[in-house]
N, C-alpha and C positions, 0 to 999 in steps of 0.2 A: 357813382356809388357802386361798390362791389356787391356781388351776390354770391352767397354760399349755397350750394345744392347738396344737402346730405342725401345718401342713398343707402339702400340695403347692401349694395356693393357697387363699386366703380371698377370696370375692367378698362385698362388704358391702352393695351397693345404696345406699351413701352416696357421693354424687358428689364430696365433698371428700376422700375417702380410699377410693377404689373397690376397692382390693386390698390384701391383707396376706399375711404368711407365718405368722401365728399369731393366736390369740384368747386374751386374758387374762380369766379369769372369777373373780368373787367370789361364791360362793353361787349365787343365781339370776340375777345381773346380769353384764353385760359391763363390764369396766373399760376395756379398750382393744383395738384391733386394730392390728397392726403387725408387729414382729419381736421376738425375745427381747431384743435390745439396747435397743430403744426402751422396753421394759417395765422396765428396770433400776431407775428410781426407786421403782416399786412393789415390786419383788422385794427390794430392799435393806432395805425396812421391814417386810415381812411374810413369814411362812413360806409356802412354795409347793412345788408339785410340777409336774413337766413330764410330761404324758400324751401319749405319742407314737403312740397307736393310730391316729390319723388322718393320720399323717405322709405317707402315700402317696395320700391322697384330697383331694377338694375340699370345702371347707366353704361353704355358702350360708346365708343367712337361712332360718329355718324356713318351709317352704312353707305357704301359707294357701289354703284353699278357702272362699270367702266365701258360698257358697250350696250347702249340702249338707243333706239332711234325715235326721238320725239315726233318727227314728222311722219314716219311710218306708222307710229302709234296713233297719231292724230288722224291719219287716213283710214286706219282699220277700226278704231274704237267706235266710230259711228255706225259701222256695218253690223249686220246680223251675224252672230257667231253660230256655226254649226260644227262642233268639234268632237273628236273621238274620245277625249278625256274631259272630265269636269273642269270648268274654269271658275275660280272665285275672284270676283272683281268688287270694287268698293260699293257698287250699286246693285249687286246681285250675283246669283249663281247661274251659270250656263250648264245644264245637264248634258251628260255625254250622249252622243249619237254614234253607234258603233257598227251599223249595217248600211248597205246600199239602199235598202228599202226605207229604212228610217231617215236617211238623208233626203231621198226624194220626197217622202211625205212632209218633212219639215220645210223643204224648199217650196213645195206646192202651197203649203199653208202661208208662208211669207209672201209668195208671189201673188196671192189673191187680192192684194191691196190695190194701190194706185196703179192703173194700167200704164200710164205715161211715164211715171217716175222710174228711173233705173233702180234695180234692186242689186245691192252689193252684199255678198256673203263671204265670210272668211272661216277657214278651218277644214275644208275638204282635204281628205287624204285617201289616195287610191287604195292603200292596203287595208283600209277599213271600209271605204265607201264605194269601191269598185272603179271601173274605168269611166272617165268623164269625157264628154264630147259635146259639141254644140247640138247634135241631134238629140242627145239625152236631155239637155236642158229644153230644147224646143218641144219635146214630147210632154214636158211638165207645163210649160207655158211658152207659147210661140209669139205672143204679142207684146209682152212686157220685156224691156231690155234687162237681161240678167247677166251679172258678172259673178262667176264663182272663182274666188281667189283661193289658191292652194295654201295649205297649212304652212308650207315653206316660205311663203310670200314670193318666191322666185318664179312663180308661174300662175297663170290664170286662164280661165275658159270663158268665152262669150257665146251667147246664142245669136241667131240671125238678127233679132231686133237690136241687140247691143252692137253688133258689127255695123249695122245700118246707122245707128245713132252716132257712132264714131267715124263714119265714112270710110271704113276699112274695106277695101275690095282686093280680090285675089291678085290683081295686076300690080298692086302696091307692095306686095310681099316679094322680097328678093330670095333667091335660092340660097340655102345654107344660113338663113338668118335666125335660126332657132325659133321659127314660127311654123306651126302645122295649121294652115288656113282651113283645110277641110274639116278639122276637128274644132276649130275655133280656139286653138291652143297656143299660147304665147309664153315662152319659157326662157330663163336666163337673159341673154342680151335681147332676145325678142320681147321680154317683158318691158324693157325700156321703150320700145316702139309702141306697145299698148298703153303704157303710162302717158306717153306724150299725147295720145288721143283722148285719154280719160281725164287728164288734168283739169279741164273746165268743170268737171263734176266733183272729183275728189278733192280739189283744192278750192272749190267755191268758198268765198270768204266766211260765210256763216258756218258752213259745215266744218271747215278747217279749224275755226276758232273754237267750235264746240268740241272737236277732237282734242285740241290742245288743253282745254279745260279738264277734259276727262283724264288726259295724261297726267296733269298736275295731281289729280286725285289718286291715281295709280302710284305715282312716286311716293307720295306721303304715306299711303296705305302700306307700302313695303318697308318704310322706315329709312328711306334714302335721303341724304342731304347733298349728295353730289352724284351726277350722272355724266356719262360720256355720250355725245352724239357722234357715232362713228360712221358718218357718210353724209355730211351736209351737201345738199345738191342732188340727192337721189331722185327727187321729183323735179324741183325747179329751184335753183339756188336762191335767187332773190326773193321769191315768194316765201320760201322756208325761213329765210333770215328775218324778213319783215314780220311773219307770223310769230316767230319766237320773241322778237322785240315787243310786239304788241301784247302778247298774252303771258309769256314766261318772265320777261325782264321787268317785273313789277314788284313794288313794295308789297310784302306779304307772301310772295312765292318762297317756300321754305327749302330751296335747294339751288345750286348753281349747276351750270352746264359746261363741260369741256367740249368744244366744237372741233371736229376733225373733218376736213373736206374730203369729198369723194373724188379721188384722184382721176378716175376715168372721166368724170363729168366735167373736169376743168378743161378738157380739150374741146368742149362744145363750141360751136361756131367757127371751127377751123383753127383754134389755138394750137400752137405747137406745144410739146412737152415743156420746153423752156419757158414759154409764155405762161403756161399753166402754173409752173412753179413760182414765177414771179407774182402771179395773182395770189397764190397761196401765201406767199411771204407778206403780201400787203394786207391780209385779212386781219392780222393782229391789231391794226389801226382801228378796227371796228369795235374792239372789246368794250364791254360794259361791265358793271359790277357782277352780274350773274351769268352773263354770256361771254365765254372767253375762248377764243382761238389760241392755240399754241403752235409750236413748230412741229406739227404732226401732219401726216397724210395717210389716207386709207387706200390700199390697193386690193386687188382681188385675184385669186388664183383659180380654184375650181368651183364646181357647182354645189348646189345646196344639199345638206344632209337629209332634210325631210323629203326631197324629191328623188333621192338615191342617184344624184348626179355628181357626187363626189368622185374625184378620180382616184381609182384604187390600183395598188400594185397587184401583181399576180398573187393569188388565183382570181382576183376580181369578183364580180357579182355572179351568183349562182346561175342566173338565167342567161348569162353571157353578154348582157348589155354593158355599155361603157358610160363613163361619166362625161361631163362637159368642161371645157375651159371657159372661164369668164375673161381671162386674159391669156392668150397663148404664151408659152414660156418665153419666146423672144420679146413679146410686147411687155411682159412683166419685167423682164431683166432691163430693157431699155428705160422703162419708167422708173424703176427703183434706182437705177444709176443716176438719173438726173437729180432726184430728191436726196439720195444718199450723199452725193457730193456737195449738196447745199446744206448738209447738216440736219436734215429733218429726221424726226423719229417716225419710222415707217411701221404701219400696222397692215398686215396682210390677212385677208379672209382666206382661210384654207381649212378644208374639211377632211379630204381623203389622204391616205398615206402616200399616194403618188404625188398629190398636190403638195404635200409637206416636203417630200424629197426634192421636188423641183424648187420650191421656195428656199430650202436650205442651201441648194446649189447656188442659187442667186445670192444669198447672203454671204456664202463663203467666197464667191467671186468678188463681191463688193469689198470685203475685208482684205483680200489679196491686192486688189487694185488701189484701194484708198483706205487704209486702216483707220478705224475709229474706236475709241474707248467710250464706255457708257452710252452706247448708241440707242438702247431701248427698243431695238427691233422686236416687234411683238407678233406672235402667231395667234391670230383670232379664230376662235371656235374650237380648233384642235380636236376634231372628231375621232379620227383614226391615226394611229402612230405605232411605231415599234420602239424597243429599247435602244437600238442603235441611233435612231433619230433623236431621242431624248438626250443621249450623250452628246450628239452634235449640237443641239440647241444650247446645252450648257457650255460646251467648248467655244462656241461662236458668240456667247454673251447674249443670247436671246431671252425673251420673256414669253409667257403663255397666258392668254386670256381665254379661258375655256368655258364652253357652254356645257356644264356637267348635266343639265337637264335632259340632253339627248338620251343619256343612259336610261333615265326613268321611262320616257315615253316610247322610245324606239328599240331598245336592245332586244326585248323578247320578240317583237314582230320581225326585226331584221335578222334575227337568228333563224327564223323560219322561212322568210321570204326576202332574201337579200344577200347576206355575206357569210352565213353560217354562225354557229354558236360561239366559237372561240373568239373570233374577231368582234362579234357583236357585244359579247359580255365584257370585252376590254376597252370599249370606246371611252373617251374622256379619261385617259390614263394619267390622272393628276397625282396619284399617290407616288408613282415612280418619279414623276417630274419634281415633286417637292423633295423627295429623298436625295435627288441629285443637286439640291440647292438652287434650283431655278426659281425665280420669282413667278409665282402662279396666282392668278386671280380668277374669279368666277364672274360670269355676266349672264344676263337674260337674253340679250339681243331681242328685247321685247318687240313683237309678240311671239318670238320663237320659244320663249319660256316665260312663266310668270315673273313679273318684276318684283320678286320678293327674295331678297338675299338669304333669308333664313330657309327658304325652300331649296335654293341652290346648295346651301351648306348641308341641309338634311340629305340631299341626294349624295353629295360627296362623302359624307360620314357613313351612310348606310348602304349605298349602292343598290337600292331596291328598284327593280323593274316595276312597271305598273301592275304586273301580275302578283307582286309580292316576293319574287325570287331574288336572292342576293346574287349580284353579278360581279364576279371576280373580286372576292373580298380582299385579295392582296393589294388592290388599289384604293382601299378605303383610307381616309385621312382622319386625323383626330379632330375633335370639336375645336380645339384651339387653333389648329391649322386652317380649319374652315372659316373661323372668325377672322383670322389674319387675312385670308383670301378676299373677304368682302370689306376690309377696312384698309389696313396699312399697305398690303400688297397691291390693292386696286389703286391707291393713291400713287404708288411708284409707277404703275403702268401709265397713268395719266400725267406723270411728271409733276405731281402736286404734293409730294410727301413732306415738303418743307412747311406746309400749312394745314394739311388735313390727314386723316387716316389713323391718328393716334391722339390720345389725350396727354398733352405735354405743354409745359409753359411756353407761351408765345404762339401756339397754334390757334386756329379758329375754334371757337366754342360751338362745335358741332357735335351733338349727341343723338343717339337713338335710345330711347327709354323703353325697357322691356319689362314684362310681368314676371319673368323667370330668368334664371342664370343659364345661358346657353352652353356653358362649359361644364355644368354638372347635372343638367336635366337628363332624363333617359334619352339616349340617342334617337329613339323612334319618335319622340315628341318635339324634336328641335323645330320642325316647321310649324308646329302649333302654338309656339310662344306668341303671345299677343304683343304687338307693337302699341305701346301706350300713347306715345307721341314722339315728336322729334324736336330738337332745339337747333336752330340754324343761326350761327353767328350771334349766340347769346339770346335769341328771341324764341320763345316757345311757340310752336305751331298751333294754330287754332282750327 
């Protein structure tokens, strides 16, 4: 039976038919967008119903977050949040904690519970909460194991009790391993060492399943019908895969997941790059209805934005410190070459303009050695850049998946304590990239940003720092460009535009239903539009 969904307005993201009054659905597919009269040839031939529950609302293509980490979210969401900015989650609001004293008071309050159970907190940031160390945590509570996970996710701190719990001793720490044992600080690649010791707690079956259930609430809350898991294997590949199958790949889950393996982790156990690539090629045999690997791989260039470990071109950071490489340039080039020659779409985590320059050099070398068309090479995060680099991305056929939320939370603070006003105000340079005709999407990298596409669109349209100042208005985008970024452009980055991203005959019947029109509402209210519900493959979410 066919279903007609009338609406106040249907926004299609299809340039040939941009708006409609209703959507006609057959099972999980769209038959047509238009009005009831235009549907008559279909309706005269088939039984149908008219479902008017969205008649006073706006229907858009289902929102897509092309870079979100379900397992990272499942690990972090059961933790206690102590964050510098307010966080709105489906189950409540986390109030902002903006000072070192406030952080310590909140940590002490949380640590006063079960003495034997480890306490995990997330959201600490040194520019708001001061310098962290195991001594500082010990002074708050020396008996309970406490893990303070940095806002960036790329680093954490442990007190003595947590180090003892994990069996981490100074002798086990190698020089240059991105671990400061004296401070209990594990960062970038050193984080992987810490995670390997913390996995028994953070991936404990009940805790992990609870985190994934919370992640499902977060995705629906943001209006998303497709997400990308951009680093499967970040914690433990088989545990992550099994958890996703058990919790997410179930009837009633109102979204699908594009799975992209963590390229560095595929070398675990002594696998060569070639063996890792063969393993990645075999992953598509595991695909289910909602969990789908494609011919994609994730690589990493430089360090985290929130940690100020992005690699920056001169003049660098104000205090003279340098960023970190997650993969040194030679290692990134070698890994990219293996996957490039096998025809993979390569996604590279890159935050600083030096990291971007290095990654562009690698892409240019690959194109010179083994030319490819429509390769989809994607620059993930895209924190800092310059106009010359944007022109190179266009010339080399690259795409951009940007975390525009960096601008809102970090630009003012980084202008004072980081890189100066000009470069801080121009982070997430998406306006220039779109003007060059580059395919640009926005992502949350949840929990690096709220998993709310309308919030990302609001940042890109208004470019407001958390202080309320407009940062580099020349890089603002239009509301229509922002909506494209979280629908059809995101589908292209995930190589799924043949079935999602716009409302078009034959595509999946994925909708996000909104209380207001994102194209005509006052720009400042874009993030406040209520998500009424989602429709996934023709089924209304409950």
